[in-house]
C-alpha positions as CSV (number, residue, x, y, z in Angstrom):
1,X,-26.7,58.7,-37.0
2,X,-25.4,60.0,-40.3
3,X,-28.1,61.2,-42.7
4,X,-28.0,61.7,-46.5
5,X,-30.4,64.0,-48.3
6,X,-31.4,62.5,-51.6
7,X,-32.1,64.9,-54.5
8,X,-32.7,63.1,-57.8
9,X,-32.1,65.0,-61.0
10,X,-34.9,67.4,-61.7
11,X,-35.9,67.7,-58.0
12,X,-33.5,70.4,-56.9
13,X,-36.5,72.8,-56.5
14,X,-37.4,70.9,-53.3
15,X,-34.5,72.0,-51.1
16,X,-34.0,75.3,-52.9
17,X,-37.5,76.6,-52.6
18,X,-39.2,74.6,-49.8
19,X,-36.2,73.7,-47.6
20,X,-37.2,70.0,-47.8
21,X,-35.6,66.8,-49.0
22,X,-37.2,64.7,-51.7
23,X,-35.9,61.8,-49.6
24,X,-33.6,61.3,-46.6
25,X,-31.6,58.1,-46.0
26,X,-30.3,57.1,-42.5
27,X,-29.3,53.7,-41.2
28,X,-30.5,51.9,-44.4
29,X,-34.0,53.4,-44.2
30,X,-35.3,55.8,-46.8
31,X,-38.0,58.3,-46.0
32,X,-39.6,60.1,-48.9
33,X,-41.5,63.3,-48.9
34,X,-45.0,63.1,-50.4
35,X,-45.2,63.0,-54.2
36,X,-48.3,64.6,-55.7
37,X,-50.2,63.3,-58.6
38,X,-51.0,66.6,-60.4
39,X,-54.0,66.4,-62.7
40,X,-54.2,69.5,-64.9
41,X,-56.8,68.1,-67.4
42,X,-60.1,66.4,-66.9
43,X,-61.1,62.8,-67.4
44,X,-60.2,59.3,-66.4
45,X,-57.1,59.1,-68.7
46,X,-55.7,62.4,-67.3
47,X,-56.3,61.0,-63.7
48,X,-54.4,57.8,-64.6
49,X,-51.6,59.7,-66.3
50,X,-51.1,61.9,-63.2
51,X,-50.9,58.9,-61.0
52,X,-48.5,57.1,-63.3
53,X,-46.2,60.2,-63.2
54,X,-46.3,60.3,-59.4
55,X,-45.4,56.6,-59.2
56,X,-42.6,57.1,-61.8
57,X,-41.2,60.0,-59.7
58,X,-41.2,57.8,-56.6
59,X,-39.4,55.1,-58.6
60,X,-36.7,57.6,-59.7
61,X,-36.3,58.8,-56.1
62,X,-36.0,55.2,-54.8
63,X,-33.4,54.4,-57.4
64,X,-31.4,57.6,-56.5
65,X,-31.6,56.4,-52.9
66,X,-30.2,53.0,-53.7
67,X,-33.5,51.2,-53.4
68,X,-36.5,50.2,-55.6
69,X,-40.2,49.5,-55.3
70,X,-39.3,45.9,-54.2
71,X,-37.9,47.4,-51.0
72,X,-40.8,49.7,-50.1
73,X,-42.0,48.7,-46.6
74,X,-44.8,51.1,-46.2
75,X,-46.7,53.8,-48.1
76,X,-49.6,56.2,-47.4
77,X,-51.8,57.7,-50.1
78,X,-53.9,60.8,-49.4
79,X,-56.8,61.1,-51.8
80,X,-59.0,64.2,-52.6
81,X,-61.8,61.9,-53.8
82,X,-61.1,58.4,-52.5
83,X,-64.2,56.8,-54.0
84,X,-63.7,58.2,-57.5
85,X,-59.9,57.6,-57.4
86,X,-59.5,54.2,-55.8
87,X,-60.1,51.9,-58.8
88,X,-57.6,53.9,-61.0
89,X,-55.1,54.2,-58.1
90,X,-55.2,50.4,-57.6
91,X,-54.7,49.8,-61.3
92,X,-51.6,52.1,-61.4
93,X,-50.2,50.9,-58.0
94,X,-50.3,47.3,-59.2
95,X,-48.0,48.2,-62.1
96,X,-45.3,49.3,-59.6
97,X,-46.0,47.3,-56.5
98,X,-45.9,43.7,-57.7
99,X,-45.4,41.5,-54.7
100,X,-45.5,38.8,-53.6
101,X,-44.3,40.5,-50.5
102,X,-46.4,43.7,-50.4
103,X,-45.7,46.8,-48.3
104,X,-48.1,48.0,-45.7
105,X,-50.5,50.6,-47.2
106,X,-52.9,53.2,-45.8
107,X,-55.3,55.2,-48.0
108,X,-56.7,58.4,-46.5
109,X,-59.4,60.7,-47.7
110,X,-58.6,64.4,-47.4
111,X,-60.2,67.7,-48.4
112,X,-57.2,69.1,-50.4
113,X,-53.5,69.3,-51.1
114,X,-51.0,72.1,-51.2
115,X,-51.0,72.0,-55.0
116,X,-54.6,73.0,-56.1
117,X,-54.5,70.5,-59.1
118,X,-53.2,67.7,-56.9
119,X,-55.5,64.7,-56.6
120,X,-53.3,62.2,-54.6
121,X,-50.2,62.5,-52.5
122,X,-48.1,59.4,-51.9
123,X,-45.6,59.1,-49.0
124,X,-43.2,56.2,-49.1
125,X,-40.8,54.5,-46.6
126,X,-38.3,52.0,-48.0
127,X,-35.0,50.2,-47.1
128,X,-31.8,50.1,-49.2
129,X,-31.6,47.3,-51.7
C-alpha cells in the first residue's frame, strides 16, 4: 500500500522535530495527527479564537491532502474542560462541519495535553475528494 506524508506549508516542524506526519494518505484515506487549539489568553473570545485556528489548520491540511471538511468521515475531540468548552466548540464546529451528511464524532474529557496551553485536540479521518 503506497503511502504519502502530507506536510502543508508552515507545518514542516512536525516531521523535523517530532518525526510525525501532519497527515498521511493511503488508499484514498487521510489520517490526520491531532491539531491542538492553543489558548494563550484568558476569556471566552480567546477560547473561540483558539478553536477557530485549530479548525482552520485542519481545513488547510485537508486541502493539502486533496480533501475538504465535506469528506471528513470521523473526528475525535479531546477536551481539557468538556463542560466549559462544549458550547463554544459546537458553535465553531458548526461553521466548518455543515452537513447534511455529518461525520461520526466522539468528544472525550481529558486531564491535559502535551502543549500546556492546549485546551482541545482534534483528530480527523477523511477520504479524498
